[in-house]
N, C-alpha and C positions, 0 to 999 in steps of 0.2 A: 504493500500500499504505499502511495506516495503522499507527501504533504507539501504545503507552500507557505512560506514565511516571507511576505513581501509587504512593505508599507511604502505609500507614496502620499506626500503632504505638500500643499502649497499654503503658505501662510506668511505671517510677519514675524521676524525675530523679536523676541521680548526682551532679550538681554544680550550684551556683547559677549561673544564666546570667552570662556575661561580656558585658557591653554596652559598646560603643564606638561612635564615629562615623567614617564614612569621610571622605576628604579633601574630598568633594563635599557632606558634612553629613548623609548618610544614616545612620540609627540601625540598628545591627545587633546582634543578640544570638546567642550560640552557647552550647550546653550539650549534655549527652548524656542518653540515655534508656537504661535497662537493661530488656530483656525476658526473661522466664523460660521455658524450656520443660521440661515434665516427661514423662517415658515410662518404660515398663517394658521392660528389655531381655530378651534370649533366655533368660537365667537367672532371669528373674522378679524382678530387683532394680530398684528404683525409681532412675532416673537423673535429674539436673537439669543443666541448662546455661543460663548467662546469656549474652546477646549484648548488645553495647554499640553505640549507633548515635548518630552525630554529628548534630546539629540546628542549623540556622541560620534565623534569623527576622529580618525586615526591617521597617523604618518603624514605624508605630503599634503594630504587634503586638510588635515588639521591646520597645517601652516597657512594654507590658502584661506581658510576661514579666519585666522588671526588677522590676516592682512585686509580682507574685503568684506567679511560678514559683520555687520553692525546693527545694534538695536533699531528696529522700525523697518529694516530692509525686507522686501518681498522676496521669497526664496522657495525653490522646489527641492526636496530631498527625496531620495528613494534609498531604501535599505531594508534591513530585517529588524523584527522586534525581538527585544531580549529583556528578560526580567532578572535583576541581580538581587541577591539576599545577602545580608550581613547582620551581625550582632552589634548593637549600639553600646556606647560606653555604660549605658544604664541597664544593660542586659536584655534589653527588648530587641526582638528579631524585626528587622526593617526590610522593605522591599521597594525596588524602583524599576519601573518599566520605561524603556527607552528605544529609540530608533538608532541603530548602528548604520550610520550613512555609508552608502557605497557610491552614490551619484548625486550630484548637487548642480543646480543651475541658479544662478543669480538673476532674478526677473526684473529688476529695476536697473536704472543706469547710475544711480548715485555712487560716487566714490570709484567708479571704473575708469581707468584711463581709455582714451580713444583707441579703438581697434583691439582692446584687450578681450581675450576669450572670456565668456561668462559660463561655460559649461565645464564641469570637472567631474572625474570619476576615478574610482580605483580600479585596478586591472583585476582584482580578485576580491572575494568577500572576506578573506583573512585579513586582519589589521596589522600589517607589517610595512615599515617604512620602505623596505626594498620592493614590495609589490605594488606600490602606489604609483600610477603613471602620471606623466606630465599632463596639464590641462589639454584636452582634446576638444575641438569644435565640433558640434553636431550640425551639419549642413542640412537645412530642409530642402526636399526635392519638391519642385514646382512643376506639375505635368502641364507644360505649354510649350508652344512653338517658340514663343518669345521669352527670353530670360528675365525673370523679375527678381527684384531684391526684396527680402522680407525684413521687417523691422520689428522691434518689441511692441510698437504701437499696433501692429496688425494682430496681435495675439488677443483671444477673447477674454483673458482674465488679467 
């Protein structure tokens, strides 16, 4: 039997990434993303709810986060869900569910130098500095006889 552990989020960064190194020298960044949901209830009233997601990024991708990801930026992340547990200093068992990011796209332009790639991904699911690839652009294909350039303003979100 197969299973799938995949998470895709588009939202706003709620705090600047906290970047640190593990005892083995691995770079890791953590931050959170807010996603919003809007619906109309049975009474016809508009309702809104924000959900907050913990995000963890490893290796070269974590270094990129330190440089470009800032509070308030619109971001797309893709990765796997992971729940960690530990015992706190008070002896209470604690749990934290987070998205371990493998792919990331910065969706707004603020803070990005002209011509800079906005799409970043790891080359593997394993969080290893040696396994993180350089930023790779993802070029959309436009089925047309005439070449058209696509911009962020053309995206529906």
